[in-house]
N, C-alpha and C positions, 0 to 999 in steps of 0.2 A: 238802505234796507238790508236787514239781516238775511243771510242765506239760509234756506231751509235745509235740514239734513237730507242726504240722499238715503233712500231705503237701505237698511242694513248698517247705516252709519249712526252711531250713537255718541253725540258729544257729551262731555262731562257736564253734570248739572252745575249751576252756579254755586260757588263756595269761596271761602277765604279762610284757609286753615291757619294762616299766621294771625289773623284777627281773632279767631276762636281761641288760640293758645294765649295770645296777649290778654284777652279778656279774663281767662282763667288765672293768668299770672297776677292780674290786678286783684282778683278775689283772694289769692293766696297772700299777697303782700299787705292785706288788711285794709285796703282802700275801700271806703264806704261808697258803694255803687249807688248812684241816684236811682230812684224808683223807675223813672222813665227809661233807664238804660238797662234794666234787669232783663235777663234772658231766661228762656225755658230750655230744658234739656233737648227738646225736639227741634230747637232752632239750629242746632249744630249739624253740620254735614258729616263730620267724622264722629261716628257713634261713640268712640271712647271718650271724646271730649264731653259729650252729653252725659255719659256715665259719671265723669268726674264732677260735673256741675251738680248732678243729682246727689252724689255723695256729699258734696259741700252743703247742699240744702238740708240733708238729713243729719249731718254731724252736729255735735253740740257746739262746736266752734270750728272756724276754718283755719287749719294748719295741716301740714303734710302728714303728721302722725295720726290725727283724728280722721282725716279724709282717707288715708290708707287703711285705717282700721275699718271704716265703713265699707270701703271697696272690698276688703278681705271678707267682711261679714257676708256680703252678697255674692262672693265668689268672682269678683271682677278685677282684683288687683293685678293678677298676672295678665289678664286679657288686655288691660290698658297699657301694659309695658312695665308694670311694677314701679319700684322706687325710682328707677332711672327716668321714666317718663314724668313722674311727679317733680323730680329735680329739674328736668328740662323746662317744665311749665313755670317754675319759679322765676327763671330768667328770660321768659319769652316776651315780656313787655319792656319797651324802651323807657316808659314812665307810667306809673299807675294813674297819673292825672288824665290820661287819654281813654279811660275805660268807656266812657259814653260813646266815643268815636269808634272804638273797636266793636262795641255792641251794635252800633248802627250798621257797620259793614256786615256783621253776622246776620242781623235781622233782615237787611235788604236781600242778602243771598237766600235766606230761608223763604222770604216772600216770593222771590222769583221761582224757587223750586216748587212752592205750593201752587203758583199760577200754572207752571208747566204740568204738574200732576193733574190739576183740575182740567186743563185743556186736553190732556191725553184721555181723561175720562169722557169728555164730550166727544172726542174723535171716536173712541171705542163705541160709545152709545150710537153714534151716527152710522158706523159700520154694521152694528147689530140691528139697525132699524128701529131703535127705541125712540119714542117721541117724548120729549121733556114736557112735564106738566108745569104750567106757570111760565113766567118770563125767564129767558135764558140768563145765566150768570153774566154779569157785566162788571168789568173792572175799570176804574178810572186809571188810565196809564199816565204816568209822569213822563216828561221829556227825559231822555237819557242824561244821566248825571256826568258832569265833567270830572274825570278821575283825578285831576290835579287840584 
């Protein structure tokens, strides 16, 4: 059973920065991402990675020049780390053929963060004495995945 945090102790939220960067790398390398492996900018833990994906979605084509131009247009190129970070992303994936697996890691972490956020809202409502209308939110929980 997982240990609950001690009051005042805040563990990091679930995330996988390497998978986020590898996914973006696959997009830059021109690999066709299957529809079921597509992510949304809000799925990323690191905000700048979400901004890069958002720029990719708005650019006319996905390459570093066009994505950088879109980031510059919205005033975020320097905020993401500039050209150096875009260059880093190009080489972040071992192979573009694993995009769907990188997406799965990112999506799983995003779902865990959403569950935690919803749980915290329920806890806050309980402390405030608010009564929920209708049935409580219920999640079907999977067994923990084997990381290997």
